[in-house]
C-alpha positions in Angstrom: 0.0 0.0 -0.3 1.4 3.4 -0.7 2.5 5.6 2.0 0.0 8.4 3.2 3.0 11.0 2.8 3.1 10.3 -0.6 -0.8 10.8 -1.3 -0.4 14.0 0.4 1.6 15.3 -2.2 -0.4 15.3 -5.0 -3.6 16.4 -2.7 -5.6 19.4 -4.3 -8.0 21.5 -1.5 -11.5 21.1 -3.0 -13.9 24.0 -3.8 -16.2 23.9 -0.9 -19.1 24.6 -3.8 -18.3 21.6 -5.9 -20.9 18.8 -6.0 -20.3 15.3 -5.9 -20.7 12.9 -8.6 -20.5 9.1 -8.6 -16.8 8.3 -10.3 -15.6 4.2 -10.5 -12.6 4.0 -9.3 -11.1 1.4 -11.7 -8.1 -0.4 -9.6 -7.7 -3.1 -12.6 -7.7 -7.0 -12.0 -8.2 -8.9 -8.6 -5.2 -8.9 -6.5 -6.5 -10.1 -3.3 -7.5 -13.4 -1.7 -11.0 -12.6 -0.2 -13.2 -10.0 -1.3 -13.0 -8.9 2.5 -9.6 -7.4 2.0 -10.7 -5.7 -1.3 -13.0 -3.5 0.5 -10.9 -3.2 3.3 -8.5 -2.0 0.3 -10.5 0.5 -1.2 -11.7 2.3 1.9 -7.6 2.5 2.4 -7.1 4.7 -1.2 -10.0 6.4 -0.5 -9.3 7.6 3.4 -6.4 10.2 2.3 -8.4 11.8 -0.4 -11.2 12.2 1.9 -9.6 12.8 5.4 -11.2 9.4 7.1 -12.4 5.8 7.4 -16.1 7.1 8.1 -15.7 9.4 5.1 -14.5 7.4 3.0 -16.8 4.6 3.9 -19.6 6.7 3.4 -18.8 8.1 0.5 -17.7 4.1 -1.5 -21.4 3.3 -3.3 -20.4 0.1 -4.5 -16.8 -2.3 -3.6 -16.0 -4.5 -7.6 -14.2 -7.9 -5.8 -14.9 -10.7 -8.9 -13.5 -10.5 -11.6 -11.7 -7.2 -11.3 -11.2 -4.7 -8.7 -12.3 -1.2 -8.3 -14.9 1.0 -6.6 -17.8 3.7 -7.2 -17.8 6.8 -5.0 -19.1 10.4 -4.3 -16.3 12.0 -5.4 -16.3 15.7 -6.0 -14.0 17.2 -9.5 -11.4 17.8 -7.2 -11.1 14.4 -5.4 -11.1 12.7 -8.7 -8.3 14.3 -9.8 -6.2 13.2 -6.4 -7.4 10.2 -6.4 -6.4 9.7 -10.4 -3.1 9.8 -8.8 -2.8 7.4 -6.8 -0.6 4.8 -7.7 -2.6 1.9 -7.6 -5.6 3.5 -9.2 -5.8 2.4 -13.4 -8.8 5.4 -14.2 -11.1 7.7 -12.4 -14.0 8.4 -14.7 -17.4 9.7 -13.9 -20.4 7.9 -14.0 -22.3 7.8 -17.1 -26.4 7.1 -18.0 -26.7 4.7 -20.7 -29.2 3.8 -22.9 -32.0 1.0 -23.4 -31.3 0.1 -26.7 -40.9 -13.4 -31.4 -43.5 -15.0 -33.7 -41.2 -15.5 -37.1 -37.9 -14.8 -36.0 -36.5 -18.3 -35.3 -38.3 -19.9 -38.1 -37.0 -17.1 -40.7 -33.1 -17.9 -39.2 -34.0 -21.8 -40.1 -33.5 -22.3 -35.8 -36.7 -25.5 -35.7 -37.5 -27.1 -32.7 -39.7 -30.0 -35.3 -35.6 -31.0 -37.3 -34.8 -34.8 -35.8 -30.8 -33.0 -35.8 -29.7 -29.5 -35.6 -28.8 -26.8 -32.8 -32.0 -26.9 -31.0 -32.2 -30.7 -31.1 -28.5 -31.0 -30.1 -28.4 -29.3 -26.9 -32.4 -30.5 -26.0 -33.5 -26.4 -26.4 -30.9 -25.3 -24.1 -31.6 -27.1 -21.7 -28.4 -26.2 -19.6 -27.2 -22.9 -21.2 -27.9 -19.8 -18.3 -28.1 -16.8 -20.0 -27.0 -13.3 -18.0 -29.7 -10.6 -19.3 -28.5 -6.7 -18.0 -31.6 -4.4 -18.1 -34.8 -3.4 -17.0 -36.2 -6.5 -14.5 -38.8 -9.1 -16.0 -42.5 -9.2 -15.2 -42.3 -12.7 -13.6 -46.0 -13.7 -14.5 -45.8 -13.7 -19.1 -46.2 -17.3 -20.2 -42.8 -16.3 -21.9 -41.1 -17.4 -18.4 -43.2 -20.6 -17.6 -41.0 -24.0 -16.8 -42.8 -26.4 -17.8 -41.2 -29.3 -18.8 -37.8 -28.0 -17.3 -35.5 -30.2 -15.6 -33.6 -29.1 -12.0 -31.8 -26.2 -11.8 -27.5 -27.0 -13.6 -26.0 -27.8 -10.5 -22.6 -25.3 -10.8 -25.7 -22.4 -10.8 -24.3 -19.7 -7.7 -26.8 -17.3 -8.0 -30.2 -16.5 -6.3 -32.9 -14.7 -6.5 -33.5 -11.3 -4.4 -36.7 -10.7 -2.7 -38.1 -6.5 -3.3 -41.4 -4.9 -3.9 -43.8 -6.9 -6.1 -41.0 -9.8 -6.5 -41.4 -12.9 -4.1 -39.1 -15.5 -5.0 -40.8 -17.9 -4.2 -43.5 -17.2 -6.3 -42.3 -15.5 -9.4 -38.8 -17.7 -9.5 -38.6 -21.6 -11.0 -36.8 -23.9 -13.2 -36.8 -20.7 -16.1 -36.0 -17.7 -14.1 -33.0 -19.1 -11.6 -31.8 -15.4 -11.0 -33.1 -12.4 -10.1 -30.9 -9.2 -8.3 -31.3 -6.0 -8.5 -28.6 -2.7 -8.3 -29.6 0.2 -7.5 -26.8 1.8 -5.3 -25.6 3.7 -8.4 -28.9 5.0 -8.7 -29.3 6.2 -5.3 -26.4 7.9 -5.3 -26.9 9.8 -8.1 -30.5 10.9 -7.2 -29.5 11.5 -3.3 -32.3 8.7 -2.7 -34.7 11.1 -4.1 -36.2 8.5 -6.7 -40.3 7.8 -6.4 -40.7 4.1 -7.2 -44.6 4.9 -7.1 -44.3 8.3 -9.7 -41.7 6.6 -11.9 -43.7 3.3 -12.5 -41.0 1.5 -11.8 -40.4 -0.9 -8.7 -37.3 -1.8 -5.9 -37.0 -4.8 -7.2 -36.6 -7.3 -10.3 -39.9 -6.4 -11.6 -40.1 -4.7 -14.9 -41.4 -1.5 -15.2 -40.1 -0.2 -18.3 -41.0 -3.9 -20.6 -37.9 -3.9 -22.4 -35.9 -6.3 -20.1 -39.0 -8.7 -20.5 -39.0 -8.9 -23.9 -34.9 -8.9 -24.5 -35.2 -12.0 -21.7 -38.2 -13.7 -23.7 -36.3 -13.1 -27.2 -33.6 -15.0 -25.8 -34.9 -17.7 -23.8 -38.7 -17.5 -23.6 -40.4 -20.7 -23.6 -43.1 -21.5 -25.7 -46.7 -19.6 -26.0 -49.1 -20.8 -28.1 -51.2 -18.8 -30.3 -49.2 -15.3 -29.5 -50.2 -12.3 -31.0 -50.7 -8.6 -31.3 -53.7 -7.8 -31.3 -54.4 -10.7 -34.2 -51.2 -9.5 -35.9 -48.2 -11.7 -36.1 -49.4 -14.8 -34.5 -48.0 -18.1 -34.1 -46.1 -19.6 -31.7 -43.8 -17.5 -30.0 -40.4 -18.7 -28.1 -36.7 -17.1 -28.0 -33.5 -18.6 -29.4 -33.1 -21.3 -26.8 -36.9 -21.6 -25.1 -35.3 -24.0 -22.6 -33.0 -22.0 -21.3 -32.4 -20.9 -17.9 -32.7 -17.1 -17.3 -30.7 -15.0 -14.5 -31.9 -11.3 -14.5 -29.7 -8.4 -13.9 -32.0 -5.5 -13.1 -29.3 -2.5 -13.9 -32.0 0.4 -15.9 -34.6 2.1 -14.3 -37.6 3.7 -15.5 -37.3 7.7 -16.7 -33.9 7.7 -16.1 -31.8 4.7 -17.9 -28.9 2.8 -16.9 -26.1 4.0 -14.2 -23.0 3.4 -14.8 -21.6 1.3 -11.5 -25.4 -0.4 -11.7 -24.0 -2.0 -14.9 -20.8 -2.7 -13.6 -21.8 -4.7 -10.4 -24.5 -6.6 -12.5 -21.5 -7.8 -14.6 -19.4 -8.1 -11.6 -22.5 -10.6 -10.3 -23.3 -12.4 -13.3 -19.5 -13.4 -13.3 -19.6 -15.4 -10.0 -22.5 -17.0 -10.5 -22.1 -19.1 -13.1 -23.4 -17.8 -16.4 -23.2 -18.5 -20.1 -23.4 -15.9 -21.4 -23.9 -12.0 -21.0 -26.5 -10.5 -22.7 -26.5 -6.3 -23.0 -29.1 -4.1 -24.7 -27.6 -1.3 -23.7 -24.9 1.5 -24.9 -24.0 5.0 -25.4 -24.9 7.8 -27.4 -23.7 8.0 -30.5 -20.4 8.7 -31.4 -18.9 5.5 -29.8 -15.8 5.8 -27.5 -13.5 3.1 -26.1 -10.6 3.7 -24.0 -8.7 3.5 -20.7 -10.6 6.1 -19.1 -13.9 5.2 -20.2 -14.5 1.5 -20.4 -18.2 0.9 -19.2 -19.2 -2.0 -20.7 -16.1 -2.4 -22.2 -14.5 -3.0 -19.1 -16.1 -5.4 -16.8 -16.9 -7.6 -20.4 -13.3 -7.7 -20.7 -13.3 -9.4 -17.6 -16.0 -11.7 -18.6 -14.3 -12.4 -21.7 -10.6 -13.2 -19.8 -13.2 -15.7 -17.7 -14.9 -17.7 -20.6 -18.1 -15.5 -20.6 -18.4 -13.9 -24.1 -20.9 -11.0 -24.4 -23.1 -9.5 -26.8 -24.3 -6.6 -27.0 -26.2 -4.3 -29.2 -24.7 -1.9 -32.0 -27.0 0.5 -31.1 -29.8 2.5 -32.4 -28.2 5.4 -34.6 -27.8 4.6 -37.5 -27.9 4.8 -40.4 -25.3 7.6 -40.5 -22.2 6.3 -41.4 -19.6 5.7 -37.7 -22.5 5.3 -35.4 -21.7 2.0 -34.3 -21.8 1.6 -30.0 -19.6 -1.0 -28.2 -16.7 -1.3 -29.8 -14.1 -3.2 -27.7 -13.3 -6.0 -29.6 -14.2 -8.5 -27.3 -17.5 -8.1 -27.6 -20.0 -9.5 -30.0 -21.5 -6.6 -31.4 -25.2 -7.3 -33.6 -27.2 -5.1 -35.7 -30.2 -5.3 -36.6 -32.2 -6.4 -39.7 -35.9 -6.8 -40.8 -37.2 -10.0 -41.7 -39.8 -11.4 -44.4 -42.5 -10.4 -42.3 -44.3 -7.0 -42.6 -47.6 -5.2 -41.2 -49.7 -3.8 -44.5 -52.1 -1.8 -44.5 -54.7 -1.0 -47.2 -55.5 3.1 -48.2 -58.0 2.9 -50.7 -58.2 5.8 -52.7 -61.9 7.7 -54.2 -60.7 6.2 -57.8 -60.5 2.4 -56.3 -56.8 2.9 -56.4 -55.9 1.0 -53.0 -52.4 1.6 -51.6 -50.4 -0.7 -49.5 -48.8 1.5 -46.4 -47.3 0.1 -43.0 -48.5 0.5 -40.1 -50.2 -2.0 -36.9 -53.0 -1.1 -37.6 -55.8 -3.2 -35.3 -58.2 -1.0 -35.6 -61.5 -1.1 -36.8 -61.8 0.0 -40.4 -62.4 3.7 -41.5 -65.0 4.0 -44.5 -64.7 6.4 -47.1 -64.4 10.1 -45.9 -62.6 13.2 -47.0 -59.0 13.2 -47.2 -56.7 16.0 -46.8 -53.7 17.7 -46.6 -51.6 18.6 -43.8 -49.3 21.8 -45.6 -52.5 23.0 -46.7 -54.5 23.6 -42.8 -53.7 26.4 -41.0 -53.2 26.5 -36.7 -56.8 27.9 -36.3 -58.6 25.7 -38.5 -56.7 22.8 -36.8 -57.8 24.4 -33.6 -60.8 24.3 -34.2 -61.6 21.4 -35.2 -61.1 21.5 -39.1 -60.0 18.2 -39.8 -62.1 16.0 -37.1 -63.6 12.9 -39.2 -60.8 13.1 -41.7 -57.9 11.5 -43.3 -54.8 13.4 -42.8 -51.8 13.1 -44.8 -48.8 14.8 -44.0 -45.5 14.7 -45.9 -42.7 14.4 -42.6 -39.5 14.7 -44.0 -38.6 17.2 -40.5 -39.2 17.5 -36.2 -41.9 20.1 -37.1 -44.1 18.5 -39.4 -44.1 15.6 -37.5 -45.1 17.6 -35.0 -47.9 19.4 -36.6 -49.4 15.9 -37.6 -49.6 15.0 -33.8 -51.7 18.3 -32.9 -53.9 17.4 -36.5 -54.6 14.0 -34.6 -55.4 15.1 -31.3 -57.5 17.5 -32.8 -59.9 14.5 -33.8 -58.9 13.1 -37.2 -60.1 10.1 -38.4 -56.7 8.6 -39.4 -52.9 9.7 -40.6 -51.0 9.0 -43.7 -47.8 10.0 -43.3 -45.1 10.3 -46.3 -41.4 9.7 -45.4 -38.4 9.8 -47.6 -37.3 6.7 -45.3 -40.0 4.8 -43.7 -40.4 4.5 -40.3 -43.6 2.9 -38.9 -42.5 3.8 -35.2 -43.9 7.8 -35.8 -47.7 5.7 -35.6 -46.8 3.8 -32.6 -48.1 6.7 -30.0 -51.0 7.2 -31.9 -54.7 5.1 -30.6 -56.0 6.0 -33.5 -55.6 3.7 -37.3 -51.8 5.4 -38.9 -49.6 4.1 -42.2 -46.6 5.2 -43.3 -45.9 5.1 -46.9 -42.5 6.7 -48.9 -42.4 9.6 -51.3 -43.3 7.5 -54.2 -46.4 6.9 -52.8 -47.2 9.9 -51.1 -46.9 11.7 -54.4 -49.6 9.8 -55.5 -52.5 10.4 -52.8 -51.0 13.6 -53.0 -51.9 14.3 -57.1 -55.5 12.4 -56.4 -55.6 14.8 -53.8 -54.8 17.9 -55.8 -57.2 16.6 -59.4 -59.9 15.4 -57.6 -62.8 17.9 -56.3 -63.9 15.6 -52.9 -60.8 12.9 -52.4 -61.9 10.6 -49.8 -60.0 7.2 -48.7 -60.3 4.5 -46.6 -58.5 3.1 -44.1 -58.2 -0.8 -43.3 -57.0 -2.9 -40.3 -53.1 -4.3 -41.0 -53.0 -7.8 -42.5 -50.3 -10.0 -41.5 -47.9 -11.3 -44.8 -44.9 -13.8 -44.4 -42.3 -15.1 -47.2 -41.5 -13.6 -50.1 -41.8 -11.1 -52.3 -41.0 -9.3 -48.8 -37.3 -8.3 -49.0 -35.0 -8.1 -45.7 -32.6 -5.0 -45.0 -30.4 -3.4 -42.7 -32.9 -1.3 -40.7 -32.5 2.4 -40.5 -32.1 2.9 -36.9 -28.9 0.1 -36.8 -25.9 1.6 -36.4 -23.4 1.7 -38.9 -19.7 0.9 -39.1 -17.2 2.5 -39.3 -15.3 2.0 -36.1 -14.6 5.2 -35.1 -12.4 4.8 -32.2 -10.5 2.1 -34.3 -11.0 2.4 -38.0 -8.9 -1.4 -38.3 -11.5 -3.1 -36.2 -15.1 -4.4 -38.0 -17.2 -3.9 -35.5 -20.2 -5.3 -36.4 -22.1 -9.1 -36.3 -25.8 -9.0 -37.9 -29.0 -10.4 -36.3 -32.8 -10.0 -36.6 -35.3 -7.7 -35.1 -38.3 -9.0 -34.2 -41.3 -10.2 -31.6 -44.9 -10.9 -30.5 -44.6 -7.3 -28.2 -43.7 -5.7 -32.3 -40.5 -4.0 -30.5 -37.6 -2.9 -32.7 -33.8 -2.1 -32.3 -31.4 -3.6 -31.9 -31.7 -4.3 -28.5 -34.1 -6.9 -29.6 -32.0 -8.5 -32.0 -29.0 -8.5 -29.2 -30.8 -11.5 -27.5 -31.3 -13.4 -30.8 -27.6 -13.8 -30.6 -27.6 -13.6 -27.2 -29.8 -17.4 -27.1 -28.0 -18.9 -29.7 -24.6 -18.5 -28.3 -26.0 -20.0 -25.1 -26.8 -22.5 -27.2 -23.5 -22.6 -29.0 -21.9 -22.8 -25.7 -23.3 -26.5 -24.7 -22.3 -27.8 -28.0 -19.1 -25.9 -27.4 -17.9 -25.6 -24.4 -14.6 -25.8 -24.8 -14.7 -22.5 -27.3 -13.4 -19.3 -26.0 -15.6 -15.7 -26.4 -13.7 -15.0 -29.8 -13.8 -19.1 -31.2 -17.3 -17.9 -30.9 -18.1 -14.6 -32.6 -15.9 -16.1 -35.4 -18.2 -18.9 -36.2 -21.3 -16.2 -35.6 -19.0 -14.5 -38.5 -17.9 -16.7 -40.9 -20.9 -18.4 -41.3 -23.1 -15.6 -41.8 -25.4 -15.2 -45.2 -24.2 -12.2 -46.5 -28.1 -12.8 -48.7 -30.8 -13.0 -47.1 -32.1 -16.9 -46.2 -33.8 -16.8 -49.4 -30.6 -16.0 -51.2 -31.3 -12.2 -52.4 -29.1 -9.6 -51.9 -29.5 -7.4 -48.0 -30.1 -3.5 -48.8 -29.3 -1.0 -46.4 -32.6 1.6 -45.1 -31.5 5.0 -45.2 -31.6 8.5 -46.6 -31.0 6.3 -50.2 -31.2 3.3 -50.6 -28.4 0.2 -51.3 -27.2 -2.8 -51.3 -25.3 -3.0 -48.1 -21.9 -3.8 -47.4 -20.0 -4.8 -43.8 -20.4 -1.9 -42.7 -23.5 -2.3 -42.6 -24.0 -6.0 -41.9 -20.6 -6.5 -40.4 -20.7 -10.1 -40.5 -23.4 -11.0 -42.0 -27.1 -12.6 -41.4 -26.4 -14.5 -39.0 -27.4 -18.3 -39.4 -27.6 -20.6 -36.9 -27.5 -24.3 -38.0 -24.0 -23.7 -39.3 -22.2 -22.1 -36.6 -21.3 -25.3 -34.9 -20.0 -26.4 -37.5 -17.4 -23.8 -39.4 -14.5 -25.9 -39.8 -11.8 -23.1 -39.5 -11.9 -20.0 -36.4 -10.6 -16.9 -35.8 -9.1 -17.8 -32.6 -7.9 -15.3 -29.7 -7.0 -14.9 -26.0 -5.0 -13.1 -23.2 -2.1 -12.6 -25.5 -3.8 -11.6 -28.7 -6.0 -8.6 -26.2 -2.9 -7.6 -24.8 -1.6 -7.1 -28.8 -4.3 -5.2 -29.0 -4.0 -2.7 -26.2 -0.5 -2.2 -27.1 -1.0 -1.5 -30.7 -3.9 0.8 -29.7 -1.2 2.5 -27.8 -2.3 2.3 -23.6 0.4 2.7 -21.6 2.8 -0.1 -20.0 1.6 1.0 -16.8 -2.2 1.0 -17.2 -2.0 -2.5 -19.1 -0.9 -3.5 -16.6 -3.4 -2.4 -14.1 -6.1 -3.5 -16.1 -5.1 -7.4 -16.4 -3.4 -7.6 -12.6 0.4 -7.6 -13.4 3.4 -6.1 -14.4 3.1 -5.9 -18.5 5.8 -4.9 -21.3 4.6 -4.0 -24.4 7.2 -5.3 -27.2 9.0 -3.1 -29.2 8.5 -2.1 -31.9 5.3 -2.0 -31.1 2.6 -4.4 -33.1 0.1 -3.6 -35.9 -3.3 -3.6 -35.4 -4.2 -5.1 -38.8 -2.4 -8.0 -37.1 -5.2 -8.5 -34.5 -7.1 -11.9 -35.2 -10.4 -10.9 -35.8 -12.1 -12.5 -38.3 -12.0 -9.4 -40.5 -9.9 -7.3 -42.2 -10.0 -3.7 -42.1 -7.6 -1.6 -43.6 -8.0 2.4 -42.7 -5.4 3.9 -44.5 -3.3 2.2 -47.1 -0.9 4.3 -49.5 0.6 1.8 -51.3 1.0 -1.7 -49.9 0.8 -3.8 -46.7 1.0 -6.9 -45.3 -2.0 -8.4 -43.0 -1.3 -12.1 -40.9 -3.8 -14.0 -39.8 -4.4 -17.7 -37.7 -7.1 -20.0 -38.2 -7.8 -23.4 -35.9 -9.2 -26.3 -37.4 -12.3 -27.0 -35.0 -13.3 -29.9 -38.4 -11.4 -32.8 -39.5 -8.1 -33.7 -39.0 -5.9 -33.3 -42.4 -8.4 -30.9 -44.1 -6.7 -29.1 -46.7 -8.1 -25.3 -47.5 -8.3 -23.2 -50.5 -7.7 -19.4 -50.9 -11.0 -17.3 -52.8 -10.6 -14.4 -53.2 -12.9 -11.8 -54.1 -11.0 -8.5 -54.6 -12.0 -5.2 -53.7 -12.3 -2.8 -56.6 -8.6 -1.5 -57.5 -7.6 -3.2 -55.2 -4.9 -6.6 -55.1 -5.2 -9.2 -52.5 -2.3 -11.9 -52.9 -2.6 -14.8 -50.1 -0.1 -16.5 -48.7 -0.4 -19.1 -49.1 -2.7 -20.2 -51.1 -3.2 -23.6 -49.5 -3.8 -24.9 -45.9 -3.1 -28.2 -45.2 -4.0 -29.2 -41.3 -2.1 -32.8 -40.6 -3.1 -34.3 -37.6 -0.6 -32.7 -35.4 -1.3 -29.2 -37.1 -4.2 -27.2 -35.8 -2.6 -23.4 -35.8 -2.0 -22.3 -39.8 -0.4 -18.5 -40.3 -1.4 -17.3 -44.1 -0.7 -13.8 -44.7 -2.3 -11.3 -46.6 -0.5 -8.5 -49.3 -2.6 -5.9 -50.3 -2.1 -3.0 -53.0 -4.1 -0.3 -53.6 -4.1 0.9 -57.2 -6.3 3.9 -56.9 -4.3 7.3 -57.5 -6.1 9.0 -55.1 -8.0 9.4 -51.9 -10.9 7.3 -52.3 -13.8 5.9 -49.4 -14.2 2.2 -48.6 -14.5 -0.5 -50.9 -15.6 -4.2 -50.1 -14.1 -8.2 -51.1 -13.8 -10.7 -48.8 -11.5 -13.6 -48.4 -12.7 -17.1 -48.4 -11.1 -20.6 -46.9 -13.0 -23.7 -48.2 -12.5 -27.3 -48.3 -15.5 -28.5 -50.4 -17.9 -28.7 -47.5 -16.7 -25.3 -45.2 -16.3 -22.0 -46.2 -15.0 -19.5 -44.3 -15.3 -16.3 -45.3 -14.2 -13.5 -43.4 -15.0 -9.1 -45.4 -11.9 -7.3 -46.2 -12.2 -3.4 -46.2 -10.1 -1.3 -47.6 -9.6 2.9 -47.8 -7.3 4.6 -49.6 -5.7 7.7 -48.3 -2.6 9.0 -50.8 -2.6 12.3 -47.9 -2.9 10.5 -44.9 -5.1 14.1 -43.5 -6.9 14.7 -45.8 -10.6 13.9 -46.2 
């Protein structure tokens, strides 16, 4: 322990008017034998800064004891600065509030319980898998959490259910929901205990007051619920990806506030200790993403989980379709974007000239018979306020926020229905309306507008929505899904694709994340010895680059285009291929330290993070050689050679040949061109020489590299940008 005199030399007298804020103090990996010693050391580190042991104990919100060492404490800015000078402190960062980010999904992906073989069959529907969900809690009475047909809880489980307001472990936990904890000290400290649960419609327990956590848990591991639907739409049997898997709930997100980082880290710590197989986190920051040793949040906790063999699956974020918005960018996290699937809810709009246009919307109301059709832009505010739109159907073009606001005022003034014309379809604009509402694109909106302008008495009819499944519906990367490239480490591609859906019909990367979490839980039962990196590699290299019918994926946005790896990452998850990828791009402790060294983190910072002395090699390793199942070169001037290592997880004696799809204007040369895995050879390193023919700065161009043995096609995306003049875009 550092002498007090050493600390006192760097003390700064705090301003008495300074307000206190929760700060997370990271001390790196666990260094002490018992949790009691860890807590005691935390008090001793904080005591010199606050002046007494009593002040230190009063200030600490949490002590982190499992997987990593650190604490959360209420500190002023100057106290935090004092503490950061302590030689045992890795970093001190202020707490942040993070945001919360089916009946068809798994049939669409081919994950069918009726097949005589495959992932679900081979894992007995995931009966031994334990999925930890860090979110807003759970509504345990939902049919998705019944434990009918489940066997005993896995003996390795170390967690428990905690009682609280509206949550009784004896009634609400079972062989499906086997763990339920809530973490509130961060919220309480941030609000000085002034969070009114009744007023906020939340519960001081694991019970979900938001609905988000319940939905996420059901998608990951919900039990079979027959005849589920949303007011008659999207009917079918609802189930999770791993319908017999067990759920461990960790509530760290609160109604009308969000998710407090000290609570999230405590939840991650408990999930590591309790023995979950995978951690699902549908939480993210505001774009643009940030990650470094001083702002690690989810990244730091997830690093400790991954080092102990627990995969962490997180949402890519919902700030798309702009570039460089992808969230949760730490390279050890499995990151999930969102697509649509082959299901839609067309809503017939019939005009008085017998033309029927199919809009989109969840209209479960009675049909609005033929009535007057008017254009919102032609209505004066005064006439709207006087009820001029009462009983009418209103068409509104919504290119901006003000137009949407006006349309909402029209709706509240008593119109019979709304039609939104949008440049990028977003059916969620109708979600808060209690009248029939449909969205159409500008092309169809213009057709309706032309009808209004050329007809003396324009009329229209709005019919209830229908459920349409299968072709000709195309899959699309969702407009809201965050895009690459990675704004923090441009040489790392960060997105692994999934599907959005659910019988409450919520959308978002939050809903796509548990699809992957459930599949990862299943995969861990088949491949228990695979590392989190090997699992991620299998997800990426076996993924579809089309939809399951072979049609290309498109990207929603201000302009429609064919999707690329910055939209979908590795591709669309293919659950029936992930157990047998042939080769994997594996990584372990040394590889992650390689990343930290190449990202210019100091030796002392890395030493504290990993819990032992470490010195980066010189010259420092290139991030281009980080063994991800992708190759991304953000700044190529002439040529560069990158290396990757593949591990054979298929039959011994396999022989693979390289197949290359060159990005436009880029040449890829693979050496060797053939990989031969003998009985004693499981790992082979290959190199790729990448050369540009462009003479100007370019944007990213995309290609791929595939190793094939005639049975397995191990495909990774390649992204290259030419930069002749480095600092000029």
